[in-house]
MMTF fields as JSON, N, C-alpha, C and O atoms, coordinates in Angstrom:
{
  "mmtfVersion": "1.0.0",
  "mmtfProducer": "UNKNOWN",
  "numBonds": 235,
  "numAtoms": 236,
  "numGroups": 59,
  "numChains": 1,
  "numModels": 1,
  "chainsPerModel": [1],
  "groupsPerChain": [59],
  "chainIdList": ["A"],
  "bondAtomList": [4, 2, 8, 6, 12, 10, 16, 14, 20, 18, 24, 22, 28, 26, 32, 30, 36, 34, 40, 38, 44, 42, 48, 46, 52, 50, 56, 54, 60, 58, 64, 62, 68, 66, 72, 70, 76, 74, 80, 78, 84, 82, 88, 86, 92, 90, 96, 94, 100, 98, 104, 102, 108, 106, 112, 110, 116, 114, 120, 118, 124, 122, 128, 126, 132, 130, 136, 134, 140, 138, 144, 142, 148, 146, 152, 150, 156, 154, 160, 158, 164, 162, 168, 166, 172, 170, 176, 174, 180, 178, 184, 182, 188, 186, 192, 190, 196, 194, 200, 198, 204, 202, 208, 206, 212, 210, 216, 214, 220, 218, 224, 222, 228, 226, 232, 230],
  "bondOrderList": [1, 1, 1, 1, 1, 1, 1, 1, 1, 1, 1, 1, 1, 1, 1, 1, 1, 1, 1, 1, 1, 1, 1, 1, 1, 1, 1, 1, 1, 1, 1, 1, 1, 1, 1, 1, 1, 1, 1, 1, 1, 1, 1, 1, 1, 1, 1, 1, 1, 1, 1, 1, 1, 1, 1, 1, 1, 1],
  "groupList": [{"groupName": "MET", "atomNameList": ["N", "CA", "C", "O"], "elementList": ["N", "C", "C", "O"], "formalChargeList": [0, 0, 0, 0], "bondAtomList": [1, 0, 2, 1, 3, 2], "bondOrderList": [1, 1, 2], "singleLetterCode": "M", "chemCompType": "L-PEPTIDE LINKING"}, {"groupName": "ALA", "atomNameList": ["N", "CA", "C", "O"], "elementList": ["N", "C", "C", "O"], "formalChargeList": [0, 0, 0, 0], "bondAtomList": [1, 0, 2, 1, 3, 2], "bondOrderList": [1, 1, 2], "singleLetterCode": "A", "chemCompType": "L-PEPTIDE LINKING"}, {"groupName": "THR", "atomNameList": ["N", "CA", "C", "O"], "elementList": ["N", "C", "C", "O"], "formalChargeList": [0, 0, 0, 0], "bondAtomList": [1, 0, 2, 1, 3, 2], "bondOrderList": [1, 1, 2], "singleLetterCode": "T", "chemCompType": "L-PEPTIDE LINKING"}, {"groupName": "LEU", "atomNameList": ["N", "CA", "C", "O"], "elementList": ["N", "C", "C", "O"], "formalChargeList": [0, 0, 0, 0], "bondAtomList": [1, 0, 2, 1, 3, 2], "bondOrderList": [1, 1, 2], "singleLetterCode": "L", "chemCompType": "L-PEPTIDE LINKING"}, {"groupName": "ARG", "atomNameList": ["N", "CA", "C", "O"], "elementList": ["N", "C", "C", "O"], "formalChargeList": [0, 0, 0, 0], "bondAtomList": [1, 0, 2, 1, 3, 2], "bondOrderList": [1, 1, 2], "singleLetterCode": "R", "chemCompType": "L-PEPTIDE LINKING"}, {"groupName": "ILE", "atomNameList": ["N", "CA", "C", "O"], "elementList": ["N", "C", "C", "O"], "formalChargeList": [0, 0, 0, 0], "bondAtomList": [1, 0, 2, 1, 3, 2], "bondOrderList": [1, 1, 2], "singleLetterCode": "I", "chemCompType": "L-PEPTIDE LINKING"}, {"groupName": "VAL", "atomNameList": ["N", "CA", "C", "O"], "elementList": ["N", "C", "C", "O"], "formalChargeList": [0, 0, 0, 0], "bondAtomList": [1, 0, 2, 1, 3, 2], "bondOrderList": [1, 1, 2], "singleLetterCode": "V", "chemCompType": "L-PEPTIDE LINKING"}, {"groupName": "LYS", "atomNameList": ["N", "CA", "C", "O"], "elementList": ["N", "C", "C", "O"], "formalChargeList": [0, 0, 0, 0], "bondAtomList": [1, 0, 2, 1, 3, 2], "bondOrderList": [1, 1, 2], "singleLetterCode": "K", "chemCompType": "L-PEPTIDE LINKING"}, {"groupName": "SER", "atomNameList": ["N", "CA", "C", "O"], "elementList": ["N", "C", "C", "O"], "formalChargeList": [0, 0, 0, 0], "bondAtomList": [1, 0, 2, 1, 3, 2], "bondOrderList": [1, 1, 2], "singleLetterCode": "S", "chemCompType": "L-PEPTIDE LINKING"}, {"groupName": "GLY", "atomNameList": ["N", "CA", "C", "O"], "elementList": ["N", "C", "C", "O"], "formalChargeList": [0, 0, 0, 0], "bondAtomList": [1, 0, 2, 1, 3, 2], "bondOrderList": [1, 1, 2], "singleLetterCode": "G", "chemCompType": "PEPTIDE LINKING"}, {"groupName": "ASP", "atomNameList": ["N", "CA", "C", "O"], "elementList": ["N", "C", "C", "O"], "formalChargeList": [0, 0, 0, 0], "bondAtomList": [1, 0, 2, 1, 3, 2], "bondOrderList": [1, 1, 2], "singleLetterCode": "D", "chemCompType": "L-PEPTIDE LINKING"}, {"groupName": "GLN", "atomNameList": ["N", "CA", "C", "O"], "elementList": ["N", "C", "C", "O"], "formalChargeList": [0, 0, 0, 0], "bondAtomList": [1, 0, 2, 1, 3, 2], "bondOrderList": [1, 1, 2], "singleLetterCode": "Q", "chemCompType": "L-PEPTIDE LINKING"}, {"groupName": "HIS", "atomNameList": ["N", "CA", "C", "O"], "elementList": ["N", "C", "C", "O"], "formalChargeList": [0, 0, 0, 0], "bondAtomList": [1, 0, 2, 1, 3, 2], "bondOrderList": [1, 1, 2], "singleLetterCode": "H", "chemCompType": "L-PEPTIDE LINKING"}, {"groupName": "ASN", "atomNameList": ["N", "CA", "C", "O"], "elementList": ["N", "C", "C", "O"], "formalChargeList": [0, 0, 0, 0], "bondAtomList": [1, 0, 2, 1, 3, 2], "bondOrderList": [1, 1, 2], "singleLetterCode": "N", "chemCompType": "L-PEPTIDE LINKING"}, {"groupName": "GLU", "atomNameList": ["N", "CA", "C", "O"], "elementList": ["N", "C", "C", "O"], "formalChargeList": [0, 0, 0, 0], "bondAtomList": [1, 0, 2, 1, 3, 2], "bondOrderList": [1, 1, 2], "singleLetterCode": "E", "chemCompType": "L-PEPTIDE LINKING"}, {"groupName": "PRO", "atomNameList": ["N", "CA", "C", "O"], "elementList": ["N", "C", "C", "O"], "formalChargeList": [0, 0, 0, 0], "bondAtomList": [1, 0, 2, 1, 3, 2], "bondOrderList": [1, 1, 2], "singleLetterCode": "P", "chemCompType": "L-PEPTIDE LINKING"}, {"groupName": "CYS", "atomNameList": ["N", "CA", "C", "O"], "elementList": ["N", "C", "C", "O"], "formalChargeList": [0, 0, 0, 0], "bondAtomList": [1, 0, 2, 1, 3, 2], "bondOrderList": [1, 1, 2], "singleLetterCode": "C", "chemCompType": "L-PEPTIDE LINKING"}, {"groupName": "PHE", "atomNameList": ["N", "CA", "C", "O"], "elementList": ["N", "C", "C", "O"], "formalChargeList": [0, 0, 0, 0], "bondAtomList": [1, 0, 2, 1, 3, 2], "bondOrderList": [1, 1, 2], "singleLetterCode": "F", "chemCompType": "L-PEPTIDE LINKING"}],
  "groupTypeList": [0, 1, 2, 3, 4, 5, 2, 3, 6, 7, 8, 2, 5, 9, 1, 3, 1, 10, 11, 7, 1, 2, 5, 7, 1, 3, 9, 3, 12, 7, 2, 13, 8, 6, 6, 14, 7, 15, 10, 13, 1, 16, 2, 4, 9, 0, 3, 17, 7, 6, 7, 12, 3, 6, 7, 6, 14, 14, 6],
  "groupIdList": [1, 2, 3, 4, 5, 6, 7, 8, 9, 10, 11, 12, 13, 14, 15, 16, 17, 18, 19, 20, 21, 22, 23, 24, 25, 26, 27, 28, 29, 30, 31, 32, 33, 34, 35, 36, 37, 38, 39, 40, 41, 42, 43, 44, 45, 46, 47, 48, 49, 50, 51, 52, 53, 54, 55, 56, 57, 58, 59],
  "secStructList": [7, 7, 3, 3, 3, 3, 3, 3, 7, 1, 7, 1, 6, 6, 7, 7, 2, 2, 2, 2, 2, 2, 2, 2, 2, 6, 6, 7, 7, 1, 6, 6, 7, 3, 3, 3, 3, 3, 7, 1, 2, 2, 2, 2, 2, 2, 2, 2, 2, 6, 6, 6, 6, 3, 3, 3, 3, 3, 7],
  "xCoordList": [4.994, 4.753, 3.893, 3.915, 3.244, 2.247, 2.738, 3.648, 2.262, 2.978, 1.481, 0.364, 1.694, 0.966, 1.4, 2.584, 0.243, 0.284, -0.082, -1.085, 0.554, 0.546, 0.277, 1.215, -0.656, -1.032, -0.871, -1.281, -0.167, -0.144, -1.59, -1.506, -2.773, -3.823, -4.101, -4.902, -3.429, -3.353, -2.214, -1.241, -2.1, -0.826, -0.193, -0.972, 1.034, 1.954, 1.811, 2.227, 1.368, 1.524, 0.564, -0.541, 0.891, 0.158, 0.351, 0.09, 0.88, 1.168, 2.362, 3.041, 2.51, 3.484, 4.978, 5.104, 5.853, 7.099, 7.455, 8.025, 7.136, 7.282, 6.624, 7.027, 5.501, 4.503, 5.051, 4.84, 5.597, 6.31, 7.586, 8.001, 8.224, 9.545, 8.997, 9.651, 7.84, 7.582, 6.859, 6.961, 6.319, 5.57, 7.185, 7.223, 8.072, 9.576, 10.347, 11.08, 10.007, 10.647, 9.936, 10.431, 8.774, 7.995, 8.131, 7.545, 8.965, 9.257, 8.147, 7.954, 7.28, 6.146, 6.755, 7.527, 6.386, 6.915, 5.652, 5.33, 5.149, 4.016, 2.621, 2.572, 1.684, 0.276, -0.264, -0.337, -0.648, -0.951, 0.233, 0.209, 1.331, 2.582, 2.222, 1.547, 2.631, 2.545, 3.709, 4.582, 3.905, 4.99, 4.187, 3.003, 5.146, 4.764, 5.855, 6.985, 5.62, 6.165, 5.785, 4.661, 6.619, 6.216, 5.391, 5.32, 4.575, 3.566, 4.369, 4.746, 4.69, 5.517, 4.961, 4.152, 5.477, 5.434, 5.647, 4.834, 6.849, 7.412, 6.626, 6.317, 6.372, 5.848, 4.104, 3.679, 3.482, 2.252, 2.357, 1.453, 3.208, 3.686, 3.581, 2.869, 4.401, 4.676, 3.085, 2.771, 2.348, 1.147, -0.025, -0.84, 0.26, -0.67, -0.418, -1.395, 0.924, 1.244, 0.388, -0.241, 0.313, -0.116, -1.184, -1.361, -2.053, -3.214, -4.249, -5.095, -4.375, -5.2, -4.492, -5.149, -3.522, -2.707, -2.877, -3.002, -2.87, -2.595, -3.871, -4.85, -3.786, -4.589, -3.813, -2.951, -4.255, -3.368, -4.395, -5.504, -3.69, -4.541, -3.577, -2.402, -3.995, -3.105, -2.863, -3.745, -2.041, -1.785, -1.295, -1.075],
  "yCoordList": [-49.36, -48.065, -48.377, -49.492, -47.549, -47.627, -47.243, -46.414, -47.74, -47.166, -46.795, -47.178, -46.14, -45.481, -46.124, -46.201, -46.607, -47.035, -45.648, -44.999, -45.345, -43.899, -44.115, -44.463, -43.973, -44.27, -43.095, -42.169, -42.746, -41.545, -41.814, -42.613, -41.024, -41.105, -40.344, -40.768, -39.246, -38.232, -37.853, -37.933, -37.406, -37.073, -35.921, -35.154, -35.651, -34.2, -33.468, -32.313, -33.778, -32.66, -31.517, -31.853, -30.213, -29.24, -28.675, -27.5, -29.619, -29.474, -28.315, -27.982, -27.871, -26.952, -27.705, -28.929, -26.953, -27.375, -28.116, -29.208, -27.549, -28.061, -29.118, -29.957, -29.209, -30.535, -31.723, -32.908, -31.425, -32.654, -33.146, -34.274, -32.247, -32.494, -33.486, -34.405, -33.008, -33.815, -35.181, -36.234, -35.158, -36.444, -37.427, -38.631, -36.857, -37.406, -37.875, -38.861, -36.888, -37.195, -38.604, -39.325, -38.601, -39.553, -41.175, -42.224, -40.938, -42.436, -42.752, -43.919, -41.645, -42.234, -41.708, -40.75, -42.383, -42.049, -41.666, -40.619, -42.896, -42.846, -43.135, -43.615, -42.701, -42.988, -44.361, -45.235, -44.547, -45.861, -46.519, -47.737, -45.771, -46.428, -46.31, -45.359, -47.235, -47.362, -47.461, -48.229, -46.739, -46.884, -46.964, -46.659, -47.488, -47.567, -46.957, -47.324, -45.8, -44.96, -45.085, -45.481, -44.784, -44.436, -43.581, -42.573, -43.697, -42.577, -41.74, -42.095, -40.531, -39.697, -38.596, -38.627, -37.303, -35.904, -35.439, -34.826, -35.788, -35.446, -35.95, -35.277, -37.261, -37.811, -37.029, -36.506, -37.006, -36.323, -34.701, -34.245, -34.19, -32.812, -32.847, -32.094, -33.866, -33.878, -34.525, -34.098, -35.439, -35.771, -34.588, -34.483, -33.654, -32.608, -31.716, -31.272, -31.424, -30.434, -31.157, -30.408, -32.479, -33.163, -34.063, -34.86, -33.613, -34.614, -34.668, -35.543, -33.765, -33.716, -34.803, -35.048, -35.222, -35.82, -37.384, -38.218, -37.7, -39.079, -39.514, -38.783, -40.828, -41.445, -42.325, -43.127, -42.066, -42.742, -43.688, -43.374, -44.862, -45.771, -45.999, -45.698, -46.561, -46.89, -48.471, -49.071, -48.959, -50.54, -51.015, -52.223],
  "zCoordList": [-51.585, -52.12, -53.289, -53.811, -53.65, -54.967, -56.024, -56.024, -57.088, -58.394, -59.384, -59.035, -60.411, -61.165, -62.633, -62.958, -63.541, -64.667, -65.576, -65.278, -66.397, -67.173, -68.671, -69.388, -69.063, -70.727, -71.2, -70.5, -72.652, -73.288, -74.482, -75.414, -74.214, -74.585, -75.9, -76.733, -76.039, -77.137, -77.565, -76.815, -78.738, -79.34, -78.678, -78.112, -78.633, -78.34, -79.578, -79.486, -80.66, -81.866, -81.403, -80.977, -81.45, -80.859, -79.616, -79.357, -78.704, -77.394, -77.219, -78.19, -76.207, -75.906, -75.789, -75.781, -75.718, -75.647, -74.305, -74.317, -73.295, -71.925, -71.663, -70.857, -72.327, -71.931, -73.041, -72.78, -73.997, -74.611, -74.203, -74.47, -73.527, -72.76, -71.104, -70.611, -70.629, -69.499, -70.149, -69.519, -71.084, -71.859, -72.075, -71.82, -72.437, -72.921, -71.583, -71.504, -70.452, -69.294, -68.396, -67.53, -68.949, -68.166, -69.052, -68.78, -69.992, -70.727, -71.608, -71.951, -72.065, -73.041, -74.322, -74.295, -75.552, -76.798, -77.841, -78.401, -77.83, -79.232, -78.205, -77.072, -78.982, -78.403, -78.08, -78.944, -76.8, -76.333, -75.757, -75.576, -75.433, -74.685, -73.366, -72.974, -72.605, -71.19, -70.453, -70.861, -69.308, -68.178, -66.914, -66.768, -65.906, -64.42, -63.865, -64.188, -62.825, -62.18, -60.689, -60.377, -59.854, -58.614, -58.272, -58.975, -57.181, -56.752, -55.959, -54.842, -56.511, -55.299, -55.831, -56.759, -55.119, -55.503, -56.813, -57.505, -57.122, -58.455, -59.717, -60.7, -59.483, -60.654, -60.515, -61.545, -59.644, -59.472, -60.166, -60.867, -59.941, -60.534, -61.844, -62.509, -62.333, -63.633, -64.487, -65.598, -63.837, -64.33, -64.602, -65.518, -63.297, -63.29, -64.561, -65.165, -65.006, -66.232, -67.391, -68.138, -67.596, -68.732, -69.058, -69.979, -67.74, -67.612, -68.393, -68.206, -69.392, -70.535, -71.783, -72.795, -71.639, -72.594, -72.277, -73.173, -70.885, -70.155, -69.567, -69.416, -69.227, -68.363, -67.43, -67.79, -66.014, -65.095, -64.108, -63.676, -63.92, -62.964, -62.007, -62.217, -60.854, -59.561, -59.852, -60.466, -59.557, -59.519, -58.462, -58.372]
}
């Protein structure tokens, strides 16, 4: 199973409340923090919601 490396590249200041909650649910806290998540439909849906705040790489 593939994994995704997700990096928060933009601050959540000024973002909508649901976008902030999505970033928190992904496990990201500060700018440039990195997490690895499994590549599944749930994760892809969350990333679609915050695609302007994160950078995604396949691992």
